N, C-alpha and C positions, 0 to 999 in steps of 0.2 A: 469603152475602149474604142469603139468606132468613131465616136466624137473627136477623140484626140487625133486620129489619123486624118479625119476630114479637116480639122482645124489646122493641121500642119500644111496641107495643100492650099487651104484658103489663105493662110498667112503668106505663103510663097506668092500667091496670085496678087495680093495687096502689095507685097514688097516690090514686085516688078512694075506695078502701076505707078506707085509713088516715087520710086527711084528714077523712072523715066521722066518724071516731072521735076526732078531735082530736090526732092524732099528726103529726109532721113526716114528709114522704114520702121525703126523700133517702136515709136509712139503709135504708128498706124497699125502695126501688128498687134500691139497690146489692146488697142481699141477694137480690133477684129475679134479677139478672144472675149473681151468684155461684152460686146454686142451679142455674140453667139450665146454665151452663158446666160446673160440677162434675159434674152428673148426666150431661151429654152425653159428657164425657171418660170418665167411669167406664163408661158403657155401651159406648163404643167399645173401651176397653181390655179389658173382659170378653169382648166378641165376638172380638177379635183373639186373645186368649189361648185361646179355644175353637177357633181355626183357621178362623174364618169369613172370607169375602171382605170387602174394604173397603166395598163397597156395603151389605152386611148390617150391618157394623159401624157405618156412618153411620146407617142406619135404626134400629138398636137404640139407638144413642146418642140419637137424636132422640126416640124413644118414651120412653126413660128420662127425658129432660129434660122432656117434657110431663108425665109422671107426677110428677116432682119438683116441678114448678111447681104442679100441682093440689094436692099435699099442702101446699106452702108457702102457697098461697092459702087453704086451709081453716084453717090456723094463724092467718093474718092476720085472717080473718073472725071468729075466736073471741077476738080481743083485746078486753079490756074498754074501754069508753069512758073517755077520759082526763078527769079532773076539771079544770075551768078554774081557773087560778091566781087566788087571792084577793089583793087588794092591801090587806091589813090592817096 
């Protein structure tokens, strides 16, 4: 449940970044969710394969998800501003 609340605010953050650069936000918000869930699942799987408890697996999954989001956010911040379409 906490993940859903966090994702809501993270998607809003990405929305403001990409809209200021002239991009549509839907695709980038979907990618935010996919990066978060993918990194979280990967972190959990790696921890479980190492023989850790489920609590440690959840915590490491969450930490990896945060790291994945931070890398994704930096990538989004480096997007070039989009040129406005000309009506010629």
